[in-house]
Structure formats: C-alpha cells, structure tokens
N, C-alpha and C positions, 0 to 999 in steps of 0.2 A: 444516523448522525450521532456522534458522541463528542461533547465539548471538553471533557476532562483531559488533562495533560498526561502523557506517558513519557517517563524519563528514558532516554536512549542508553542502552547498556550493551555489553558484548554478548548477552543472551538475546536471541531473537524473540521479539514480543509481538503477538498478534494485537493489532490496534483497531481493526475493524473486520467484521464478517457479515456476509449476506448469502442467503440460499435462494436458488431459483429452480423451479420445475420447468425444464426446457422441453419444447416440442421437437427440438432438433434444429431449429432455425438459428441463425447467428445471434449472438448476444453482444451488445456493446457494453463495455465496462468503463465506468467513469469513477475517478478517485480524486478527492480533494482533501487538503489538510493545511495546517499552519505550522511552520517550523518556529521554534522558540529558542534562539541562541545556540544553534547547532555549530559547535566549534571543535575541530580536531585538537586533541591534546598531544599528539605525536605527528610527525611529518607523514607517516604512512597510514594514519587512521582516517576513517570517513564513516559517515552514516549511510546505510543502504536501505532503501525502501523496496519492498518486493510485493508484487501482486501474484497471488497463487490461485489455481483452481484445483480443488481436491488434493492439495498438498504439492502440486507440481508448479514450479515457478514459471510464470508467463512473462513477467517483466522484472528487471532488477535495475534500479536507478539510484545513483548517488545523490544525496541531499546535503545542502550546506546553506547556512544563512540564519539571520536573526529576524524574527517576526515577518516571515515571507509566506504569503498565501500561495499555495501551489495547487494547480489543477492539472493533472496529467492529461495528455492527449487521449482521446477515447481509444480503447483497445478493443478490436473486433475479434471475438472468439467463437468458434463453432464446436462446442464440446459434444454434440450429439444428444439424442433423446435421453431424458432422465433428470434426476435431481443433482444439482451441482452446488458445491460450497466454494465461494470466493473469499479469500482472506487477504488482508493487507498487513504486512509485517514491517518492523523496523529493527535494525541491528547495527551496532558499531562494529566495523571490521578493520583489521589491521592495527588495532589499538583502541584506547579509550577516546570517547567523544563526550563533550559537555553539551547538554541541551535536552530538549524534549519536542514532542509533536502534540498538537491539540486540534480541536475543531475538525475532526476527521470524518469523512463520509465516503460511502461507496454506493453507487447506483447501478443496477443491472437492468438493461432494457433489451428484451428479445424483439427482433424485427422480423416480421412475417410479411409475405405478399398478400 
C-alpha cells in the first residue's frame, strides 16, 4: 500500500509493485486505488490503468473520475513456477489528462488445494 499521489502524465508510471514466489498454482491479483480529479483535456485523451506480470500487460482499463475509490475485479493468473513481479501502471493516452491516483494497493494471493 502506498498513500502518496502520482500525477498522471503521457509517460507510463509504475504506481505499485509486488513480487511473489509461485509454486505454479493460480494467483489472484487484487488492485485498489483512488482517482483524484482525472479529467481528459482533449476529446481523445483518457487515463489508462494497466496490470502487468513481468512486463506483460494482463489488464488495461480506462479510468476517469474525481475522488473515486476503485477496486478492480480479482484477476486470476497462472504464471507457472517461479518468481513473478506484478506492477500497476497509469498513463495518459491520446492526449493530456489532468489528475492523479493515490492510496494504491496490490495484493497477490496464491491459491492451492
């Protein structure tokens, strides 16, 4: 969990990271954050939230709104045996966006029988 705000820009910014040593069983990925005044400055612009594993995008979700607490639906991933890094990034795409994200968290839960 990190409380500090990150301003959204056209450069993709990592806003949260977590590492897990997996036995190969499925991993449930939970992500939460607060949007602070996310407003597009051009008709084509938006803010995009991405969830990645080892640099590969698993989810890409547009975000918009002021002071909205967001919890993404759990994402079930089966990356296989080994150590995996999950990151959450945010980026303005299609033009500038005014706003930031704060109070962000990522939780990784490996589920075994």
